[in-house]
C-alpha positions as CSV (number, residue, x, y, z in Angstrom):
1,M,0.0,0.0,0.0
2,R,1.6,3.3,-1.1
3,V,0.5,6.6,0.4
4,R,1.2,9.7,-1.6
5,L,1.6,12.9,0.3
6,D,1.1,15.9,-1.8
7,L,2.2,18.7,0.6
8,A,3.9,21.0,-1.9
9,P,0.8,23.0,-2.9
10,R,-0.5,23.5,0.6
11,Y,2.7,24.3,2.7
12,G,6.1,25.9,2.5
13,D,6.9,29.2,0.9
14,N,3.4,29.3,-0.6
15,G,1.9,29.6,2.9
16,L,-0.9,27.6,4.4
17,R,-4.0,27.2,2.3
18,G,-7.3,25.5,2.7
19,L,-7.8,26.7,6.3
20,T,-11.3,26.6,7.6
21,R,-13.2,28.8,10.1
22,P,-14.5,27.2,13.3
23,A,-18.1,26.9,14.2
24,P,-18.4,28.1,17.9
25,F,-21.7,27.2,19.5
26,G,-22.9,25.9,16.1
27,I,-22.6,29.4,14.5
28,N,-21.4,29.1,10.9
29,L,-18.6,31.7,10.5
30,D,-18.3,31.1,6.8
31,D,-21.1,33.6,6.4
32,A,-19.6,37.1,6.1
33,G,-22.1,38.7,8.5
34,S,-21.6,36.1,11.2
35,F,-17.8,36.4,11.0
36,Y,-18.1,40.2,11.2
37,Y,-20.2,40.1,14.4
38,F,-17.9,37.3,15.8
39,A,-14.8,39.5,15.2
40,L,-16.6,42.5,16.5
41,A,-17.5,40.7,19.7
42,I,-14.0,39.4,20.2
43,T,-12.7,43.0,19.7
44,A,-15.1,44.5,22.2
45,V,-14.2,41.9,24.8
46,A,-10.5,42.5,24.1
47,I,-10.8,46.2,24.5
48,W,-12.9,45.8,27.7
49,L,-10.4,43.4,29.2
50,M,-7.5,45.7,28.3
51,A,-9.3,48.6,29.9
52,V,-9.9,46.6,33.1
53,F,-6.2,45.5,33.0
54,V,-5.0,49.1,32.7
55,A,-7.4,50.4,35.4
56,S,-6.5,47.7,37.9
57,P,-3.9,48.1,40.6
58,F,-1.5,46.0,38.5
59,G,-2.1,48.6,35.7
60,A,-1.0,51.4,38.2
61,A,2.1,49.3,39.0
62,L,2.7,48.9,35.3
63,R,2.5,52.7,34.7
64,G,4.9,53.3,37.6
65,T,7.3,50.7,36.2
66,R,7.1,52.4,32.8
67,D,7.8,55.9,34.2
68,Q,10.1,55.1,37.2
69,A,11.4,51.6,37.2
70,R,14.0,52.2,39.9
71,R,11.6,53.9,42.2
72,M,9.1,51.0,41.8
73,S,11.9,48.6,42.6
74,A,12.8,50.6,45.7
75,L,9.1,50.4,46.7
76,G,9.3,46.6,46.6
77,H,7.7,45.8,43.3
78,D,9.2,43.1,41.1
79,V,9.8,45.2,37.9
80,W,10.9,42.2,35.9
81,L,7.8,40.2,36.8
82,I,5.5,43.1,36.0
83,R,7.1,43.6,32.6
84,W,7.0,39.8,31.9
85,I,3.3,39.5,32.8
86,T,2.6,42.5,30.5
87,F,4.6,41.0,27.7
88,V,2.7,37.7,28.0
89,Y,-0.7,39.5,28.2
90,S,0.0,41.6,25.1
91,G,1.4,38.5,23.3
92,F,-1.9,36.7,24.0
93,W,-3.9,39.5,22.4
94,G,-1.5,39.6,19.5
95,A,-2.1,35.9,19.0
96,V,-5.9,36.4,19.1
97,S,-5.7,39.1,16.5
98,G,-3.4,36.9,14.3
99,L,-5.9,34.0,14.6
100,L,-8.7,36.3,13.5
101,F,-6.6,37.4,10.6
102,V,-6.0,33.8,9.6
103,Y,-9.8,33.0,9.9
104,Y,-10.7,36.0,7.9
105,N,-8.4,35.2,5.0
106,K,-8.5,31.3,5.4
107,Y,-4.9,31.5,4.3
108,I,-1.6,32.7,5.8
109,H,1.6,33.5,4.0
110,P,5.1,34.2,5.3
111,A,4.8,37.7,3.9
112,S,2.3,38.4,6.8
113,L,5.4,38.5,9.1
114,S,7.4,40.8,6.8
115,I,9.1,44.0,7.9
116,T,6.5,46.0,5.9
117,A,3.6,44.4,7.8
118,S,5.4,45.0,11.1
119,A,6.1,48.6,10.1
120,E,2.4,49.2,9.4
121,G,1.5,48.0,12.9
122,L,4.2,50.2,14.4
123,L,3.1,53.2,12.4
124,A,-0.5,52.7,13.5
125,V,0.5,52.6,17.2
126,I,2.7,55.7,16.9
127,A,0.2,57.7,14.8
128,G,-2.7,57.0,17.1
129,G,-0.8,57.3,20.4
130,S,1.0,54.6,22.2
131,A,0.0,55.4,25.7
132,T,-3.8,55.1,25.1
133,L,-6.2,52.3,24.4
134,A,-8.0,54.3,21.6
135,G,-4.8,55.4,20.0
136,P,-3.8,52.2,18.2
137,I,-7.4,51.7,17.0
138,V,-7.4,55.2,15.5
139,G,-3.9,54.7,14.0
140,A,-4.9,51.4,12.5
141,A,-8.0,53.0,11.0
142,I,-5.8,55.7,9.4
143,V,-3.3,53.1,8.0
144,M,-6.1,50.8,6.7
145,V,-8.0,53.7,5.0
146,L,-4.8,54.8,3.3
147,K,-3.9,51.2,2.4
148,N,-7.3,49.8,1.2
149,Y,-9.1,52.8,-0.1
150,V,-6.7,55.6,-1.1
151,S,-4.4,53.1,-2.8
152,A,-7.2,52.5,-5.3
153,Y,-6.8,56.1,-6.5
154,I,-3.2,56.9,-5.7
155,E,-0.5,54.6,-7.0
156,R,2.1,55.8,-4.4
157,W,0.0,55.5,-1.3
158,N,3.0,54.7,0.8
159,M,4.3,58.2,0.1
160,L,1.0,59.6,1.2
161,L,1.1,57.5,4.4
162,G,4.6,58.9,5.1
163,F,3.3,62.4,4.5
164,V,0.4,61.9,6.9
165,F,2.8,60.4,9.4
166,V,5.1,63.4,9.2
167,I,2.2,65.7,9.7
168,I,1.1,63.8,12.8
169,V,4.6,63.8,14.2
170,I,4.9,67.6,13.7
171,F,1.5,68.6,15.0
172,A,0.8,65.8,17.5
173,P,4.1,64.1,18.4
174,E,2.4,62.1,21.2
175,G,-0.2,60.7,18.6
176,V,-3.6,61.6,17.3
177,V,-5.7,60.7,20.3
178,P,-3.5,62.4,22.9
179,G,-3.1,65.4,20.6
180,L,-6.9,65.7,20.2
181,Q,-7.2,65.4,24.0
182,R,-4.6,68.2,24.5
183,L,-6.4,70.4,21.9
184,A,-9.8,69.8,23.7
185,R,-8.2,70.8,27.1
186,Q,-6.7,73.9,25.5
187,A,-10.0,74.8,23.9
188,K,-11.9,74.2,27.1
189,K,-9.4,76.4,29.0
190,A,-9.7,79.2,26.4
191,W,-13.5,79.0,26.3
192,R,-13.6,79.4,30.1
193,G,-11.2,82.3,29.9
194,P,-8.9,83.6,32.6
195,R,-10.2,83.7,36.1
């Protein structure tokens, strides 16, 4: 009995093809609408859990470790452990988003881990604001709009992305969301006037 394994078309440099979506609780995620609401629910739960994580006492210790690691160590906090737990927590949500990406495309290619893809994610975080929960979402929206919609009309959309990024760095070096918060505070202070 001879068994012929034909792995070449499915694996290797061509990526993994033929992947299927799961059916949690009997819900067929092959339907576009069902998958959209499934991904939206996962995103909402992820944002809520991240907000709880940041607002918790551990989140306060994490902010203290980010700002003054030596002081937190002097106060008796294990700075290495705090950073390790945060790394694992962020890695978990990165894995969840990667899994949703694979389920969406039903395919994964090594180019998904290219420097360009990593740079797009980094640009999204920097553009939106790295110290906020809403910042990376806004930054990702900016990058995705330029990549998916503007690129249909402008051939060199990467140059436009770079131009938008330079404008953001000049006028809101902390990111779009913190920059808008700063402008709102200044406008509120100017509207109240001197007292």
